[in-house]
N, C-alpha and C positions, 0 to 999 in steps of 0.2 A: 479364519480371519473375520473380524467384525469391521464393516465399513459403514460410515455415516456420510450422507450427502447433506451438506449444510443448506438449510432454507432460511430466508429472511425476506421481509417485505422489500420489493423492488428487484427480486431475482430475475434472471433471464431464463425463461422456460426451456429453451433449447440446450443451455448448458446443463441444467439439471437432468433432463431426459437423456441426453447423450451420455453423461457420466453413469447414469443408472444402467443403460443398455450395455455399456462396456463392462461394468462391474458384474452384472448378471451373467454375461457371456463368459467372463473369466471364472466366475463361481461354478458355472455348469461344466466347464472344461476341467477344473481342478477339484471339483467336489466341495467347494467352499460355500459359505453362507451367503444369503442374499443381502444386498445393502438395504439400509433403512434411511429415510429422510429424517433429519433431526434439526432442531433449533435450540438456541440458548434458553428459550422460554419453555421448552418441553413440547408436548403435543399441542398443536395449534394450526390454523390455516394461514398460509403465507400468500400474499397477493403479488403477481408479477408486475414488472415495470410497465408493460404495455398490454395490448390485447393478448389474451391467452388464459388458460385455466389457472385458478388458484390451486395450490397443492397443499396437502396436509402433512405436516411433520408428525411422525408417529413416535418419535423417541427424543429424549433430551440429549444434548451434547454431553458426552462423558469423555473428556480428553484422555484420562488415564485408562479407559477400558476399550476404546475403539482404536483400530490400527490407523488407516488413513481417514481423513475427513476432508475430501476435496470440496472446496468452496465453489459456488457458482458465480459466474460473472454478473455484473449489474450495470445498468445504464442510469444516469441521473434522471430523476423525475422532472418533467417540465414544470417550470414555475407557474403558480396560479396566475390568472389574468390580473387580479388586483395587485399582485406584487410587480408585475411587468408594467402596469399603468402608473405606478408610484414614481 
């Protein structure tokens, strides 16, 4: 099985890390492959919505080739101060 965890700017780090841990554990039990982080743009760094580490997508999304592609949750970015002041 090929699994891709979808990364995008504004992702929630806990959602990505939790999905990765579950998929790795399942792969170890079943002898399956490890999941990879992917983005629509291919290999790149994605920044989280709040404090936390940026993560690197190492694979492009390939909907026809990967089995599941669980997306991560996201929270809206706070509006810049100049937008709030207008």
